[in-house]
MIBAMAR-457014 format. One line per 3 residues: number of its first residue (from 1); for each residue x, y, z of C-alpha. Coordinates in steps of 0.02 Angstrom, whole numbers, padded with zeros to 5 digits. Layout:
NUM> X/Y/Z; ...
***
This chain:
1> -01675/-00615/02139; -01679/-00728/01996; -01741/-00605/01876
4> -01611/-00476/01936; -01463/-00611/01894; -01543/-00651/01735
7> -01534/-00466/01700; -01363/-00451/01759; -01307/-00598/01645
10> -01398/-00523/01494; -01313/-00358/01509; -01138/-00450/01533
13> -01175/-00539/01378; -01223/-00395/01284; -01064/-00291/01346
16> -00965/-00447/01287; -01031/-00459/01121; -01007/-00264/01101
19> -00831/-00271/01143; -00815/-00419/01022; -00893/-00322/00890
22> -00768/-00181/00906; -00646/-00177/00755; -00457/-00193/00793
25> -00352/-00039/00786; -00242/-00001/00638; -00084/-00031/00748
28> -00159/-00205/00803; -00180/-00253/00625; -00025/-00186/00582
31> 00062/-00291/00722; -00028/-00442/00660; 00024/-00423/00486
34> 00215/-00408/00531; 00197/-00566/00652; 00155/-00676/00501
37> 00310/-00635/00436; 00317/-00727/00279; 00204/-00768/00138
40> 00169/-00820/-00048; 00141/-00704/-00183; 00047/-00792/-00329
43> 00061/-00707/-00503; -00070/-00814/-00598; -00173/-00718/-00735
46> -00180/-00697/-00921; -00004/-00649/-00934; 00039/-00836/-00879
49> -00023/-00896/-01047; 00056/-00751/-01151; 00247/-00778/-01106
52> 00257/-00589/-01056; 00201/-00494/-00899; 00109/-00364/-01006
55> 00016/-00460/-01132; -00110/-00381/-01273; -00258/-00328/-01168
58> -00367/-00395/-01292; -00305/-00569/-01286; -00463/-00674/-01298
61> -00525/-00748/-01139; -00513/-00917/-01218; -00317/-00905/-01198
64> -00340/-00932/-01010; -00346/-01118/-01004; -00262/-01205/-00853
67> -00305/-01392/-00869; -00247/-01456/-00704; -00277/-01311/-00589
70> -00255/-01365/-00408; -00247/-01216/-00279; -00220/-01341/-00149
73> -00060/-01375/-00214; -00015/-01198/-00202; -00071/-01198/-00018
76> 00020/-01365/00029; 00174/-01285/-00051; 00156/-01123/00055
79> 00140/-01220/00211; 00299/-01326/00171; 00393/-01171/00168
82> 00316/-01113/00330; 00225/-00972/00253; 00077/-00887/00342
85> -00023/-00813/00203; -00047/-00811/00023; -00088/-00666/-00098
88> -00169/-00693/-00270; -00180/-00577/-00427; -00372/-00561/-00442
91> -00341/-00443/-00588; -00177/-00383/-00663; -00141/-00232/-00780
94> -00213/-00312/-00928; -00393/-00315/-00840; -00441/-00509/-00847
97> -00542/-00554/-00687; -00505/-00729/-00622; -00666/-00728/-00526
100> -00852/-00744/-00563; -00876/-00549/-00582; -01032/-00466/-00656
103> -00944/-00305/-00695; -00861/-00364/-00866; -00874/-00508/-00984
106> -00677/-00513/-00980; -00666/-00647/-00841; -00631/-00835/-00809
109> -00807/-00887/-00831; -00796/-00851/-01010; -00638/-00948/-01025
112> -00618/-01135/-01058; -00597/-01157/-00863; -00763/-01086/-00811
115> -00710/-01094/-00622; -00696/-00958/-00502; -00507/-00957/-00460
118> -00519/-00834/-00317; -00641/-00939/-00217; -00531/-01100/-00246
121> -00372/-01002/-00189; -00460/-00928/-00039; -00545/-01104/00007
124> -00380/-01187/-00017; -00267/-01074/00091; -00394/-01064/00232
127> -00412/-01258/00239; -00216/-01251/00276; -00235/-01107/00410
130> -00162/-00981/00300; -00225/-00792/00286; -00297/-00736/00130
133> -00234/-00571/00040; -00292/-00521/-00124; -00195/-00422/-00261
136> -00282/-00289/-00370; -00236/-00178/-00516; -00309/00001/-00539
139> -00218/00013/-00697; -00339/-00086/-00826; -00280/-00084/-01002
142> -00414/-00195/-01059; -00560/-00079/-00998; -00457/00078/-01048
145> -00439/00127/-00871; -00284/00230/-00913; -00205/00399/-00876
148> -00299/00551/-00962; -00441/00433/-00998; -00519/00413/-00825
151> -00709/00421/-00820; -00836/00406/-00680; -00880/00233/-00744
154> -00707/00176/-00711; -00712/00235/-00538; -00881/00134/-00522
157> -00803/-00016/-00602; -00665/-00012/-00478; -00784/00002/-00321
160> -00897/-00135/-00397; -00753/-00262/-00414; -00688/-00223/-00247
163> -00865/-00245/-00179; -00868/-00417/-00252; -00683/-00471/-00196
166> -00728/-00406/-00021; -00907/-00486/00004; -00895/-00655/-00081
169> -00744/-00734/-00002; -00747/-00720/00169; -00616/-00614/00285
172> -00486/-00547/00172; -00335/-00489/00292; -00244/-00368/00162
175> -00270/-00309/-00014; -00124/-00260/-00114; -00157/-00127/-00250
178> -00041/-00096/-00390; -00040/00026/-00533; -00092/00176/-00451
181> 00009/00341/-00432; 00166/00252/-00509; 00285/00332/-00648
184> 00248/00178/-00765; 00058/00187/-00734; 00028/00379/-00714
187> -00132/00364/-00633; -00142/00491/-00490; -00232/00491/-00329
190> -00336/00626/-00393; -00404/00541/-00557; -00444/00385/-00453
193> -00473/00473/-00279; -00372/00367/-00156; -00478/00419/-00001
196> -00634/00366/-00084; -00572/00193/-00129; -00481/00165/00038
199> -00637/00213/00139; -00751/00108/00026; -00630/-00053/00058
202> -00644/-00007/00249; -00842/00013/00244; -00847/-00165/00174
205> -00702/-00258/00287; -00644/-00136/00423; -00504/-00244/00467
208> -00424/-00267/00291; -00269/-00176/00280; -00257/-00075/00118
211> -00072/-00079/00023; -00025/00023/-00120; 00150/-00026/-00199
214> 00211/00146/-00204; 00376/00141/-00094; 00473/00200/-00245
217> 00390/00376/-00238; 00358/00409/-00057; 00477/00435/00085
220> 00504/00277/00209; 00476/00376/00360; 00284/00391/00354
223> 00141/00301/00279; 00077/00386/00120; -00070/00311/00045
226> -00050/00147/00122; -00068/00058/00281; 00092/-00044/00264
229> 00248/00014/00184; 00299/-00090/00035; 00460/-00120/-00053
232> 00488/-00215/-00218; 00660/-00289/-00209; 00665/-00326/-00395
235> 00647/-00136/-00434; 00789/-00089/-00317; 00685/-00042/-00172
238> 00774/-00102/-00011; 00720/-00079/00165; 00830/-00012/00288
241> 00843/-00154/00435; 00923/-00037/00542; 00813/00113/00523
244> 00635/00049/00481; 00508/00089/00606; 00356/00061/00499
247> 00245/-00098/00452; 00318/-00150/00303; 00315/-00289/00160
250> 00459/-00324/00047; 00430/-00439/-00115; 00532/-00523/-00246
253> 00499/-00678/-00361; 00574/-00839/-00336; 00584/-00856/-00525
256> 00659/-00732/-00650; 00494/-00624/-00661; 00318/-00622/-00589
259> 00221/-00716/-00716; 00274/-00902/-00785; 00379/-00916/-00921
262> 00417/-01063/-01041; 00598/-01073/-00968; 00541/-01092/-00790
265> 00535/-01270/-00763; 00726/-01279/-00789; 00787/-01103/-00746
268> 00902/-01075/-00591; 00792/-01007/-00453; 00846/-00896/-00319
271> 00958/-00986/-00183; 00843/-01039/-00030; 00986/-01018/00096
274> 01019/-00833/00034; 00825/-00796/00030; 00822/-00855/00226
277> 00985/-00772/00281; 00972/-00602/00181; 00779/-00582/00185
280> 00663/-00681/00288; 00760/-00678/00442; 00814/-00493/00448
283> 00660/-00427/00370; 00560/-00514/00502; 00672/-00432/00631
286> 00645/-00262/00565; 00442/-00251/00566; 00444/-00309/00382
289> 00353/-00478/00317; 00440/-00546/00156; 00326/-00615/00011
292> 00400/-00723/-00106; 00315/-00742/-00286; 00289/-00913/-00348
295> 00212/-00921/-00515; 00097/-01069/-00571; 00122/-01137/-00739
298> -00005/-01153/-00882; -00078/-01303/-00806; -00105/-01220/-00641
301> 00019/-01295/-00554; 00184/-01252/-00476; 00334/-01326/-00557
304> 00438/-01462/-00472; 00592/-01350/-00457; 00490/-01210/-00370
307> 00415/-01351/-00253; 00577/-01413/-00204; 00648/-01236/-00162
310> 00499/-01202/-00045; 00531/-01368/00042; 00709/-01315/00067
313> 00656/-01146/00147; 00546/-01231/00257; 00690/-01336/00303
316> 00807/-01198/00344; 00669/-01091/00425; 00549/-01102/00562
319> 00416/-00975/00589; 00452/-00901/00761; 00290/-00796/00773
322> 00284/-00634/00865; 00425/-00504/00813; 00466/-00361/00930
325> 00318/-00236/00977; 00286/-00114/00825; 00311/00060/00871
328> 00151/00163/00848; 00157/00268/00696; 00045/00411/00638
331> -00101/00372/00543; -00082/00359/00354; -00101/00512/00234
334> -00253/00458/00126; -00315/00625/00058; -00282/00726/-00089
337> -00133/00849/-00086; -00218/01023/-00093; -00048/01109/-00114
340> 00008/01007/-00266; 00062/01108/-00413; -00012/01271/-00332
343> 00083/01438/-00350; 00222/01456/-00230; 00333/01604/-00171
346> 00462/01614/-00043; 00622/01706/00009; 00779/01694/-00100
349> 00820/01520/-00174; 00993/01445/-00202; 01019/01434/-00384
352> 00878/01347/-00482; 00801/01253/-00322; 00646/01385/-00332
355> 00495/01386/-00234; 00381/01255/-00341; 00504/01127/-00304
358> 00421/01104/-00131; 00249/01063/-00198; 00283/00982/-00372
361> 00233/00797/-00307; 00413/00736/-00312; 00510/00697/-00167
364> 00672/00697/-00250; 00664/00882/-00285; 00684/01012/-00164
367> 00662/01201/-00130; 00828/01261/-00059; 00844/01421/00034
370> 00981/01535/-00003; 01113/01529/00130; 01122/01715/00146
373> 00935/01733/00203; 00929/01732/00382; 00753/01679/00400
376> 00693/01591/00252; 00500/01571/00216; 00394/01484/00092
379> 00221/01506/00051; 00079/01414/-00050; -00068/01492/-00125
382> -00222/01361/-00118; -00337/01482/-00209; -00500/01542/-00119
385> -00515/01494/00058; -00531/01301/00068; -00538/01189/00227
388> -00394/01092/00280; -00335/00993/00439; -00171/00932/00401
391> 00005/01000/00345; 00150/00872/00312; 00326/00942/00289
394> 00459/00830/00212; 00640/00868/00231; 00750/00844/00082
397> 00837/00678/00145; 00888/00705/00331; 00817/00798/00481
400> 00881/00984/00448; 00722/01071/00503; 00742/01115/00691
403> 00619/01255/00733; 00489/01336/00625; 00317/01419/00610
406> 00159/01367/00518; 00030/01492/00478; -00116/01504/00362
409> -00206/01662/00283; -00386/01673/00333; -00500/01833/00311
412> -00345/01937/00272; -00258/01880/00429; -00124/01765/00462
415> -00157/01627/00598; -00032/01518/00679; -00044/01326/00666
418> 00116/01289/00747; 00271/01381/00810; 00417/01293/00904
421> 00538/01146/00895; 00502/01014/00767; 00379/00883/00843
424> 00488/00732/00795; 00665/00690/00730; 00616/00607/00576
427> 00620/00679/00400; 00437/00688/00388; 00336/00799/00506
430> 00159/00783/00516; 00040/00911/00587; -00145/00875/00619
433> -00267/00991/00690; -00445/01045/00694; -00510/01096/00521
436> -00479/01276/00468; -00524/01379/00324; -00373/01480/00236
439> -00312/01526/00059; -00127/01517/00093; -00011/01412/00191
442> 00154/01481/00246; 00311/01406/00327; 00447/01509/00409
445> 00605/01423/00463; 00682/01490/00623; 00829/01355/00639
448> 00890/01221/00513; 01041/01110/00526; 01127/01180/00357
451> 01025/01273/00237; 00844/01245/00241; 00794/01115/00100
454> 00617/01063/00083; 00566/00906/-00026; 00378/00928/-00010
457> 00244/01025/00080; 00076/00944/00078; -00095/01008/00136
460> -00238/00899/00161; -00425/00896/00222; -00448/00727/00297
463> -00630/00658/00323; -00638/00649/00519; -00782/00597/00628
466> -00735/00734/00757; -00752/00860/00620
***
């Protein structure tokens, strides 16, 4: 009997450990993310010492010299504002690494400081009970990781640097990626393949949320190439507190720009009362955390006026914890778009808004069907037969598409993927299905509120365990 009880106890222990080892679902992680509500962005890197956000990418490492660096001050300042996490710029667009990296000599260990800033930051924030996020730029002008110059060695550099960041500093709750698929960076998700980098990050830390700052390009109704929708307030990107149903982040600097400038100690900062009233509180109620950037100075400390503003925010606002339960959203689109810029045809268009506007990788342009066509259709040629398992249709700016059919051409025969009422009332309609092979994908519109107008049709082959 004793041996049976021991065996039963051992089995129960193994089952418990197995359950504990299971990673949280993406939805659980997204809920935890928005429940954190408010955090600190910390832009601190080579630009701090150059008085501009985009310094010469060949600025000597010796320029980086914070003589009084104290990450504990940063963490205590965040705590004073009732923040729950921080996010540090490990590498910005000019390529300088502020951790002890083996991937490049252009790093903090070759500066007068010779200290691992990422480690000191992570240790300090954890000591205050705060979550640790990291920022990482894909664009890297020092290492010539720029559009039209991407080499396999650049992809390996990115993976090696992310490996260091995600294996040397404990649990990283989220990584914010920048300089990727943006009009100003012009590095596409094909040149640096998003799915490869995304899956690399998840292989190292399955519960690390991956965020790309791409909300300026992609529609707010779906997660394209990110686990969390992001809005850069200073660039005019505004979240709709009435309509948002996705996990989101909104960011803004407390000072006039992201990195410290010589005028900051005496500059007028953003009003704490307005930040609380207009952003922290309403965004938190709309499934969106607010991250406020506070730039440390060249000594490695936060200025007195910034510290006072953070204390005032803490006086005005107390973190209230859990927000409303986050609606579960479809999994993010992370694969390359096989339809992008491929040959397209269709029924008669309206004026200049012809077929290729529906797969030009621009959600602001559209293929508009001509109003005299009773049953509009649109078709993209993928080339020779290729595998795919996802089609995403994005209406122009409202929910026009009501009923339609999706088909693919395989072996000279059209096969139906979907035929019926739109699966959702959102602008973005995501269709996932078992992998098929085809050379063309066709959309036939049966019913539309007004003339059919399609911003983008994407075709993807997602990597799935089931396939």
